[in-house]
N, C-alpha and C positions, 0 to 999 in steps of 0.2 A: 045157227052157227055161221052159215054163209052170210047172213045179214050183218052179223057182228064183224066178220072179216072185211066185208065191203066198207063198213063204217070206219074201221081202223085205217084202211087205205085212203078213204076220203079225208080223214082227219089229218093224216101225216104226209100225203102226197097229192099230186095232180094226175096220177095214173088213172086211165079210164077203168071204170068198174061197172058191173051190172047195177040196175036200179035197186036201191035198198030203202027200207022204211026207217025213219028215225023214231026209235023208242028209247026212252031214257035208260031203261035197264040194259038194253042191247048196247047202247053207246058206252055205258059204264064198263060192261064186261068185254067190250071190244079192246080194252087196254091189254088184255092177255095176248092179243095178236100183234102188239107193237114190236116185239122182237122179230116176229116173222116179217113184218113190213120192212124192218131194218135189214133183214137178210135179203129180201128181194131187191132193195135199193143197192145193197152192197154187191150182190151178184151181177146186177145190171151194169154197175160201174166197172166191175172186174172184167166182164165180157167186153165192154167198150174199150177198156185199157188194152186188151189183147189184140184188138183189131184196129187200133189207132194207126193213122197213116205214118209212114216213115218220114216224119217231119222232125223238127227240133224237139227236144224234150220240153222246152219252155212252151212251145205251141201246144203240144200234147197235154201238158199240165193244165193249160187254160181251157182246152176243149173238154177235158174230163171234169174240171170244176164247173164249167158251164152246163154240162149235162146234169151234174148233181143239183144245181140250182133249178134246172128245168123240171126234174123229177119231183122235187119237193115244192116247187113253185115259190121258193124263197120265203115261205110262210114263217119259218122259224126266225129268219133274219129280221122280219118285221117285229117280232117279239123282242129280239135283242135291241133293236133301235128304240122301241118304246121303253124298255127297261132302263136303258142308258139315260134317256132324257128324264125319266121319272126319278132315278137315283140321284142325278145331278141337281135337278130342279126342285125335288120334293123334300130334300133334307130328311129330317126325322118325323115329318108330318105325314101320317098315314093317308088321310083324306086327300091332301094335296098330291101326294105321290100317285095314288090311284087315279086321280083326275087327270094328271099329266099322261098317264098310260093310255087313257082313252083318246087323247088327241092324235089324230091320224097323221099330223105333220111331223117331220123329223128335224130336230135341231142340229146345230153344228157339232155337238159332242157325239150325237148318235151317228152322224155321217163319218166322223173321225174314227170311231170305234169300228164301224162296218168296214171302212177302208183298211184299217190296221189288221183286223182279224182276217179279212180276205187275203191280204198280202202274206200273212203268216201261213195260212193254209195253202196258198199257191206255192210258196217256197218249200213247204213240207212235201207237197205232192210232187214237186220237181225232184226232190231228193229221193223220194220213194220210187218214182218211175225209173230211176237209174239202176235199179236192182230188180232182177227177176223175182227174187224172194220178197222184195218189198211190194211188188204188184200183187202177189198172192196174199200178203198181209192186209193190203189196203181195204179189201171188201169187209173186213171186220169192223171198220170204224163206225158206220151207221148201225151195225148190229149192237155193239157195246153201248152206244149212246141211247138206244131205245130200249135196251134191256135194263140198264140202271135206272131208266126213267120210271119203271114200275115201282122200284123201291122209293123213289122220290114222291111219287103220287100217293103211296100208301103212308109213308112216315111223316110227311110234312103237312101241317094243317093248311086250310085254305082261307085266304083273306076275305072271301065272300061266302058266307055259310050257304047261300042259296045258289051258288054257281055250279056249273056242270062238274067241276072238279070234286065237289063234295060227294056227289053220287058215285063217282069213280072210286073214291076213297072207301066208301061204305061197301061197295061190291067186291073190291079186291081182297083176296084171302092170302095171308102171309105164307102159308105152306106152298101154295101154287106159285107164288112169286119166287120163293127160294128155289123151288124145283126148276123153274125156267132159268134163273140166274146160274144155278149149278150146271145145268145142261150146256148153256152157251159158253160158260167159262171153260168147262171141260173140253168142249168141242174145239174151241179156239186154241187151247194148249196142245191138244192132240194133233191138230192140223198144222200148227206152226212150230212154236218153241215155248218152253216154260217162261221165257223172258217176256212173252206177250202179256203175262200177268201184270207187268208193270203198267200197261195201258189200262187194264181194268182198275188198278189202284188209283191211277191218275184221274180216271173218269169218276170213280167214287169220291175222290177228293173234291172235285168240282161240285158234285151233288151235295156233299156235306157243307161246303162253303156257301152254296146257295141256300141250303136249308137254314142255317143259322142267320145268314144275312137277311133273308126274307122274314124270318120270325121276328127279327129285331126291327126291321123297317116297316113292314106292312102286316105283320102277324100271320103270314102264310103265303101260299102260292097264288098265282093268277095264270091265265092262259098265256100271257106275254112272257112271264117268267119261265114257263115250261118250254116255250119256243127258244128263249135265250139259253136255257140249260142245254138243250140239244146242240146248238151251235157251239157253245163254249166247250162242251165235252168233245165234240168232233175235232175242234181246233187243238185241244190239249192232247187228244189221242194221236193225231197226225204228227204233231211235234215230237211226241214220245217215240213213235215208230221211226221217224226220220233220224232221231238221235240214236236209237237202238241199232238201226241199220248201219249208221256211220261207225258205231262202236264195233260191229261185227265184221267190218271189212277186213279182209286178210292183210 
């Protein structure tokens, strides 16, 4: 159990963990701990938001975003960059698309998308930090993105049958996934407001879009696509929260 937990943290973050052994079955079942990893990330960001210096909201937003990147190591952003280049340069050719994903260099479109998504997330964090209620909502963002990831890993086929994702798909059980999703959806609603369900729906929409897009382009998921999915979900959730908070202003 502890080995799987450590593997989950090593896969999704740069947080220090005890030494753990890589075993394929443990790595696959470590996916059950992804929502917990998201919870730790979220609570770390929430705690940091509470003790941020009394500087401008803009500076605090940048500091919080920087800590977010530091915790995750920007690993998922690399996937977003690779997916962008592959989607632009690969067209409908699966082999060409997968080959571009393996290229470690980032093209102009990848840089443009990274900058655009970063700007949108920073603007959303800026809006959220202006509300005490928003700061409390904020921690749910990485939780939602890593909980819906379980559904994506189970329901979407993998572009490479021998890839690590295939073993995860085989080990994950739908009843346990639904139990976790139900728990975190219920927890978020009880701790915030029923309107937070909109964020879950938005995240689910991103997962569905990626599901069909990947099946059409490369017949399944890859590690880069999984990373891109997390970033795109988090961006969509933050925008949703910022809009909800603006709507709820007296």
